C-alpha positions in Angstrom: 17.6 -11.4 14.0 19.3 -9.2 11.4 17.4 -6.6 9.4 18.6 -5.8 5.9 18.2 -2.2 4.6 16.8 -1.9 1.1 16.3 1.0 -1.2 13.2 1.6 -3.2 14.0 2.2 -6.9 12.2 3.0 -10.1 8.6 3.6 -9.1 7.7 5.1 -12.5 5.7 2.1 -13.6 3.9 1.3 -10.4 0.3 0.0 -10.9 -2.3 -1.1 -8.3 -4.4 -2.8 -11.0 -5.7 -6.3 -10.3 -7.8 -8.8 -12.1 -10.9 -10.3 -10.5 -13.4 -12.5 -12.4 -11.8 -11.5 -15.8 -12.3 -7.8 -14.9 -9.5 -5.3 -14.5 -9.9 -3.1 -11.5 -7.9 0.1 -10.9 -7.3 -0.7 -7.2 -7.1 -3.9 -5.1 -10.2 -5.1 -3.4 -10.1 -5.0 0.4 -11.8 -7.7 2.4 -15.0 -6.7 3.9 -13.7 -7.9 7.3 -11.5 -4.8 7.4 -14.6 -2.5 7.6 -14.7 -3.0 11.4 -11.3 -1.2 11.7 -12.8 2.0 10.3 -16.4 1.9 11.6 -18.1 0.1 14.5 -20.0 -2.8 13.1 -18.7 -1.9 9.7 -19.1 -5.5 8.4 -22.8 -5.4 9.2 -23.2 -2.1 7.5 -21.4 -3.3 4.4 -23.4 -6.5 4.2 -26.8 -4.7 4.6 -26.0 -2.0 2.0 -28.1 -2.6 -1.2 
């Protein structure tokens, strides 16, 4: 396997905006399933939060 080196260029117009249900969000939405990585039983806590 060969790896190709790349150089990151022109990040002046970088945007993390995304569209969800015809709404523009400033940041991408992370799946709830990733909550368990940060907190034990994080999915349960996220689902039970009002």
